[in-house]
KOLPA-985683 format. One record per residue (C-alpha): residue number from 0; residue in one letter; x, y, z. Coordinates in nm, 4 decimals, decimal comma, padded with zeros to 6 digits, always signed. Layout:
<atoms>
+-----+------+----------+----------+----------+
! seq ! type !       c1 !       c2 !       c3 !
+-----+------+----------+----------+----------+
! NUM !    A !        X !        Y !        Z !
...
+-----+------+----------+----------+----------+
</atoms>
This chain:
<atoms>
+-----+------+----------+----------+----------+
! seq ! type !       c1 !       c2 !       c3 !
+-----+------+----------+----------+----------+
!   0 !    M ! -00,0114 ! +00,0247 ! +00,0024 !
!   1 !    S ! +00,1175 ! +00,3337 ! -00,0926 !
!   2 !    G ! +00,1830 ! +00,6394 ! +00,1740 !
!   3 !    E ! -00,0909 ! +00,8297 ! -00,0152 !
!   4 !    M ! -00,3454 ! +00,5429 ! +00,0005 !
!   5 !    M ! -00,2759 ! +00,4729 ! +00,3837 !
!   6 !    E ! -00,2963 ! +00,8600 ! +00,4543 !
!   7 !    R ! -00,6170 ! +00,8191 ! +00,2875 !
!   8 !    E ! -00,7368 ! +00,5182 ! +00,4907 !
!   9 !    M ! -00,6140 ! +00,6791 ! +00,7834 !
!  10 !    Q ! -00,8336 ! +00,9925 ! +00,7281 !
!  11 !    R ! -01,1243 ! +00,7820 ! +00,6258 !
!  12 !    L ! -01,0698 ! +00,5797 ! +00,9872 !
!  13 !    E ! -01,0300 ! +00,9131 ! +01,1847 !
!  14 !    A ! -01,3500 ! +01,0569 ! +01,0259 !
!  15 !    E ! -01,5644 ! +00,7045 ! +01,0841 !
!  16 !    N ! -01,4106 ! +00,7299 ! +01,4176 !
!  17 !    A ! -01,5247 ! +01,0895 ! +01,4650 !
!  18 !    E ! -01,8748 ! +01,0232 ! +01,3740 !
!  19 !    L ! -01,8755 ! +00,7031 ! +01,5758 !
!  20 !    L ! -01,7706 ! +00,8979 ! +01,9110 !
!  21 !    K ! -02,0320 ! +01,1513 ! +01,8070 !
!  22 !    R ! -02,3289 ! +00,9122 ! +01,7961 !
!  23 !    L ! -02,1880 ! +00,7245 ! +02,1021 !
!  24 !    A ! -02,1976 ! +01,0762 ! +02,2904 !
!  25 !    A ! -02,5463 ! +01,1452 ! +02,1990 !
!  26 !    Q ! -02,6441 ! +00,7749 ! +02,2442 !
!  27 !    Q ! -02,5035 ! +00,8389 ! +02,6127 !
!  28 !    R ! -02,6700 ! +01,2022 ! +02,6571 !
!  29 !    N ! -03,0051 ! +01,0014 ! +02,5629 !
!  30 !    A ! -02,9698 ! +00,7142 ! +02,8083 !
!  31 !    E ! -02,8728 ! +01,0033 ! +03,0505 !
!  32 !    Q ! -03,1860 ! +01,1747 ! +02,9707 !
!  33 !    V ! -03,4032 ! +00,8589 ! +03,0031 !
!  34 !    A ! -03,2707 ! +00,7871 ! +03,3193 !
!  35 !    V ! -03,3613 ! +01,1361 ! +03,4873 !
!  36 !    D ! -03,7107 ! +01,0940 ! +03,3290 !
!  37 !    A ! -03,7458 ! +00,7450 ! +03,4712 !
!  38 !    V ! -03,6389 ! +00,9031 ! +03,8449 !
!  39 !    A ! -03,8975 ! +01,1851 ! +03,7962 !
!  40 !    T ! -04,1375 ! +00,9228 ! +03,6915 !
!  41 !    I ! -04,0741 ! +00,7098 ! +03,9781 !
!  42 !    E ! -04,0810 ! +01,0065 ! +04,2223 !
!  43 !    S ! -04,4249 ! +01,1454 ! +04,0888 !
!  44 !    S ! -04,5613 ! +00,7923 ! +04,1144 !
!  45 !    A ! -04,4512 ! +00,7406 ! +04,4699 !
!  46 !    R ! -04,5811 ! +01,0858 ! +04,5265 !
!  47 !    I ! -04,9253 ! +00,9886 ! +04,3709 !
!  48 !    W ! -04,9365 ! +00,6795 ! +04,5667 !
!  49 !    R ! -04,8435 ! +00,8298 ! +04,9150 !
!  50 !    E ! -05,1345 ! +01,0578 ! +04,8591 !
!  51 !    L ! -05,3657 ! +00,7829 ! +04,7182 !
!  52 !    V ! -05,2976 ! +00,5876 ! +05,0645 !
!  53 !    R ! -05,3093 ! +00,9222 ! +05,2757 !
!  54 !    D ! -05,6879 ! +00,9628 ! +05,1049 !
!  55 !    L ! -05,7486 ! +00,6095 ! +05,1731 !
!  56 !    R ! -05,6784 ! +00,6115 ! +05,5124 !
!  57 !    K ! -05,8778 ! +00,9552 ! +05,6075 !
!  58 !    E ! -06,1616 ! +00,7819 ! +05,4174 !
!  59 !    N ! -06,1163 ! +00,4434 ! +05,5870 !
!  60 !    E ! -06,1223 ! +00,6762 ! +05,9160 !
!  61 !    E ! -06,4519 ! +00,8553 ! +05,8384 !
!  62 !    L ! -06,6285 ! +00,5360 ! +05,7417 !
!  63 !    Q ! -06,5168 ! +00,3743 ! +06,0855 !
!  64 !    I ! -06,7025 ! +00,7096 ! +06,2266 !
!  65 !    Y ! -07,0153 ! +00,6279 ! +06,0353 !
!  66 !    R ! -07,0071 ! +00,2439 ! +06,1139 !
!  67 !    R ! -06,9851 ! +00,3170 ! +06,4785 !
!  68 !    A ! -07,2532 ! +00,5926 ! +06,4641 !
!  69 !    I ! -07,4990 ! +00,3134 ! +06,2907 !
!  70 !    E ! -07,3740 ! +00,0451 ! +06,5104 !
!  71 !    S ! -07,5055 ! +00,2756 ! +06,7986 !
!  72 !    M ! -07,8155 ! +00,4194 ! +06,6481 !
!  73 !    A ! -07,9410 ! -00,0184 ! +06,5440 !
!  74 !    V ! -07,8628 ! -00,0661 ! +06,9187 !
!  75 !    R ! -08,0730 ! +00,1977 ! +07,0430 !
!  76 !    F ! -08,3253 ! +00,1314 ! +06,7886 !
!  77 !    T ! -08,3409 ! -00,2398 ! +06,8614 !
!  78 !    R ! -08,3565 ! -00,1764 ! +07,2590 !
!  79 !    A ! -08,6400 ! +00,0769 ! +07,1800 !
!  80 !    T ! -08,8212 ! -00,1674 ! +06,9990 !
!  81 !    A ! -08,7828 ! -00,4700 ! +07,2063 !
!  82 !    M ! -08,9235 ! -00,2662 ! +07,4835 !
!  83 !    E ! -09,2236 ! -00,1480 ! +07,2772 !
!  84 !    L ! -09,2778 ! -00,5004 ! +07,1850 !
!  85 !    A ! -09,2206 ! -00,6052 ! +07,5836 !
!  86 !    H ! -09,4835 ! -00,3702 ! +07,6741 !
!  87 !    D ! -09,7511 ! -00,4994 ! +07,3893 !
!  88 !    I ! -09,6659 ! -00,8464 ! +07,5094 !
!  89 !    L ! -09,7187 ! -00,7620 ! +07,8770 !
!  90 !    G ! -10,0251 ! -00,5480 ! +07,7877 !
!  91 !    E ! -09,8626 ! -00,2228 ! +07,9702 !
!  92 !    K ! -09,8835 ! -00,0016 ! +07,6544 !
!  93 !    E ! -10,0248 ! +00,3419 ! +07,7546 !
+-----+------+----------+----------+----------+
</atoms>
C-alpha cells in the first residue's frame, strides 16, 4: 500500500471514528435523559401513591366513624323496639 493510500485510509478511519464518537456521545446523552426521566416518573408515582394511601386512610377513618354511629343507632333502635314489643306483649302499653 502506498503512503498516499495509507494516508487516505487513515483519514477515512479517523472520520469514521469521529462519527462513531459523535453517535456514542448522543446515545449517552439520550441514556442519561432517559434515566433522569425515569427517576422523575418514579418520584411522581411514589408521591401519587402516598397521596392515595393518605386519602384512603382518611376515608377509612370517616367510614369507621359512620359505622360506629350506625351501630349505635341500631342498638338504640333495637332496644326501643324490644321495649315496645315487651310492653305490647305484657299489655302495658299506654
